C-alpha positions in Angstrom: 4.9 39.8 9.3 2.5 41.7 11.6 -1.2 40.7 11.4 -4.1 42.0 13.4 -7.2 39.8 13.8 -10.5 41.6 14.6 -13.8 40.0 15.0 -17.5 40.5 15.6 -17.7 44.2 14.9 -21.5 44.1 14.4 -21.7 47.3 12.4 -24.6 48.7 10.4 -25.7 52.1 9.0 -29.3 51.4 10.2 -28.5 50.1 13.7 -25.5 52.1 15.0 -25.6 50.7 18.5 -22.0 49.7 18.5 -20.7 52.2 15.9 -18.8 54.2 18.6 -16.3 51.3 18.9 -15.2 51.4 15.3 -13.2 54.7 15.4 -11.0 53.7 18.3 -10.5 50.2 16.8 -9.5 51.8 13.5 -7.1 54.2 15.2 -5.5 51.4 17.2 -5.0 49.3 14.0 -3.3 52.2 12.3 -1.0 52.8 15.2 0.1 49.1 15.1 1.1 49.4 11.4 0.1 45.9 10.5 0.9 44.3 7.1 -2.5 42.6 7.1 -5.9 42.8 8.9 -8.0 39.6 9.1 -11.6 39.9 10.2 -13.0 36.6 11.5 -16.7 37.3 10.9 -19.9 39.0 12.1 -18.6 42.1 10.4 -22.2 43.3 10.2 -25.3 43.5 12.4 -27.4 41.7 9.8 -25.8 41.4 6.4 -27.7 38.1 6.0 -30.9 40.2 5.6 -29.7 43.7 4.8 -27.4 44.2 1.8 -26.7 47.8 3.0 -24.9 46.3 6.0 -22.5 44.5 3.8 -21.7 47.4 1.5 -21.3 49.8 4.5 -18.9 47.5 6.4 -16.8 46.7 3.4 -16.4 50.4 2.9 -15.2 50.8 6.5 -12.6 48.1 6.0 -11.4 49.7 2.8 -11.1 53.1 4.6 -8.4 51.5 6.9 -6.0 51.9 4.0 -4.4 48.5 5.0 -4.8 45.3 3.1 -7.5 43.1 4.7 -9.1 39.7 4.3 -12.3 38.4 5.9 -14.3 35.3 6.5 -18.1 35.4 7.1 -20.0 34.9 10.3 -23.5 33.8 10.9 -24.8 37.4 10.9 -23.2 38.1 7.6 -24.4 35.2 5.5 -26.7 33.1 7.7 -26.0 29.9 9.5 -26.0 26.2 8.8 -29.5 24.8 8.9 -30.7 27.5 11.3 -34.0 29.2 10.6 -34.9 31.9 9.8 -31.6 32.7 8.2 -29.9 29.6 6.8 -26.8 30.1 4.7 -27.8 30.1 1.0 -26.1 30.6 -2.4 -27.7 34.0 -2.7 -26.3 35.2 0.6 -22.8 33.8 -0.3 -23.0 35.7 -3.6 -23.7 39.0 -1.8 -20.8 38.4 0.6 -18.5 37.8 -2.3 -19.7 40.9 -4.1 -18.5 43.1 -1.2 -15.8 41.2 0.6 -14.3 38.8 -2.0 -14.0 35.1 -1.5 -15.5 33.5 1.6 -12.5 31.1 1.7 -8.9 32.0 0.8 -5.2 31.2 0.9 -2.5 33.7 1.8 1.1 32.5 1.5 3.6 34.4 3.6 7.4 34.0 3.1 9.2 31.2 1.4 8.1 27.6 0.7 10.4 26.1 3.3 10.2 28.6 6.1 7.0 30.6 5.5 3.4 30.3 6.3 0.1 29.3 4.7 -2.8 31.2 6.1 -6.2 29.6 5.3 -9.5 31.4 5.7 -12.4 29.0 6.1 -16.2 29.6 5.8 -17.4 28.1 9.0 -21.0 28.8 8.0 -20.8 26.2 5.2 -19.8 23.5 7.6 -22.7 21.0 8.1 -24.9 23.3 6.0 -25.8 20.7 3.4 -25.2 23.4 0.7 -23.4 22.3 -2.5 -20.6 24.7 -1.6 -19.9 22.6 1.6 -18.4 19.7 -0.4 -16.5 22.1 -2.6 -14.9 23.8 0.4 -13.9 20.4 1.8 -12.2 19.4 -1.4 -10.6 22.8 -1.6 -9.2 22.6 1.9 -7.7 19.1 1.3 -5.8 20.5 -1.7 -4.8 23.6 0.2 -3.3 21.5 3.0 -1.6 19.0 0.7 0.0 21.7 -1.4 1.3 23.7 1.6 4.6 22.0 1.4 6.8 22.8 4.4 5.0 26.0 5.2 3.5 26.3 8.7 -0.3 26.4 8.5 -2.8 28.7 10.3 -6.6 28.5 10.0 -8.9 31.5 10.4 -12.6 30.9 10.8 -15.6 32.4 12.6 -16.9 29.6 14.8 -14.4 27.8 17.0 -13.8 24.0 16.6 -14.7 23.3 20.2 -15.3 24.9 23.6 -13.9 22.5 26.2 -12.2 19.9 24.0 -12.5 18.1 20.6 -14.3 15.1 22.1 -17.2 17.2 23.5 -20.7 16.7 22.2 -23.0 19.1 20.3 -22.8 22.6 21.8 -25.5 23.9 19.4 -24.8 27.5 18.2 -21.4 27.9 19.8 -19.0 25.6 18.1 -18.6 23.3 15.1 -20.8 20.2 15.2 -19.1 16.9 16.3 -19.1 15.1 13.0 -17.5 17.8 10.8 -15.3 18.6 13.8 -13.9 15.1 13.8 -12.9 15.4 10.1 -11.3 18.9 10.7 -9.4 17.7 13.7 -8.0 14.7 11.7 -6.9 17.1 9.0 -5.4 19.5 11.6 -3.4 16.7 13.2 -2.2 15.1 10.0 -0.9 18.4 8.6 0.2 19.7 12.0 -1.7 23.0 11.9 0.0 25.3 14.3 -2.7 28.0 14.8 -6.5 28.0 14.7 -7.9 31.6 15.1 -11.6 32.2 15.5 -14.2 34.6 16.9 -18.0 34.2 17.5 -17.9 33.7 21.2 -17.3 37.3 22.3 -14.7 36.0 24.7 -10.9 36.0 24.6 -8.7 33.0 25.0 -5.2 32.0 24.0 -4.2 28.4 24.7 -2.3 25.4 23.4 -3.8 21.9 22.8 -1.9 19.0 21.4 0.7 21.3 19.9 -1.7 23.7 18.2 -2.3 27.2 19.4 -6.0 28.2 19.6 -6.9 31.9 19.8 -10.4 33.2 20.4 -10.5 36.8 19.3 -12.5 39.1 21.5 -15.2 41.1 19.9 -14.9 44.8 19.5 -18.7 45.4 19.7 -20.3 44.0 22.8 -20.1 41.3 25.5 -22.6 38.5 26.0 -24.0 38.0 29.6 -25.8 34.7 29.1 -23.7 31.9 27.7 -23.1 28.2 28.3 -20.3 27.2 30.7 -17.1 27.7 28.7 -13.5 29.0 29.3 -12.3 32.5 28.2 -12.4 36.0 29.4 -15.3 38.5 28.8 -13.4 41.4 27.4 -13.3 43.5 24.2 -10.2 43.9 22.0 -8.3 42.4 19.1 -5.4 40.0 18.5 -1.9 41.0 17.4 0.3 38.3 15.6 3.9 38.4 14.7 4.8 35.7 12.1 8.5 34.9 11.6 10.6 32.0 10.2 9.5 29.0 12.2 8.0 31.0 15.1 5.1 33.3 16.0 3.6 35.2 18.8 -0.1 35.9 19.5 -1.2 38.6 21.9 -4.8 39.4 22.9 -4.6 43.2 23.0 -6.6 45.9 24.8 -7.9 48.5 22.4 -8.2 51.9 24.2 -11.5 53.7 23.9 -13.8 50.7 23.4 -17.2 51.1 25.2 -18.2 48.0 27.1 -21.7 47.3 25.7 -23.8 44.2 26.7 -26.0 42.7 24.1 -28.8 42.0 26.6 -29.3 45.7 27.1 -30.2 46.3 23.4 -31.0 42.9 22.0 -34.8 43.6 21.4 -33.7 46.6 19.2 -30.7 45.1 17.4 -31.9 41.4 17.1 -35.7 41.4 17.6 -37.4 38.0 17.6 -39.1 37.2 14.3 -42.9 37.8 14.5 -44.9 34.6 14.8 -47.1 33.7 11.9 -50.7 32.6 12.6 -52.4 29.6 11.1 
């Protein structure tokens, strides 16, 4: 099975700063003839605040003419405990209206030699929302019922930057406490692939027998970031899943313009106005 992972497209009908990169990405996807496209979040510029961003971007994915699945990013539904856009039940409901479930299971192949692909809503992790506990219980069942299938996770935010024992990296990776639980689950069930986005960097590496893939963005690069591994490049990821084996290739996408967020951040993501009093 051929799967393409795309991430961090940051598209909007009202803020078309990165819109030029969608057409070459869509053309490249069509040329690869994948069986499935998986978007690992930040589909929109600001779907957490602008419903039109959600409807517009869902329409673009539908126009691909290829089956797709997506998990939300912080710009799509808000973020855990982060003002001014925390993830909320209302924002989750809007995501589901246009993109379907924010967590999902996709079984590929047979029960003894196939795969279980699991999409996780990373924005619920450490959010304190009632849905967080529901997702944790759902994940435990999904893992326990996978049987002999190989397991792959797809989520927006990476589990860690340098290693699973690192401290709190703030915005950039999963918090240490929920990370510990996820890593225990990952090791127990021998998850073979964890694919994420969010960092606008590309990396493909093995750690303790699990492959970790950071999908590059297709929209823009980030100049100012904490110290972390990975390459600053645009692109996508191409996977080939077979019986008992897989490949993961971070791919160049011809025609992408190399934008930098710092050049347009005041227009695309202006700081909220301070209130007096």
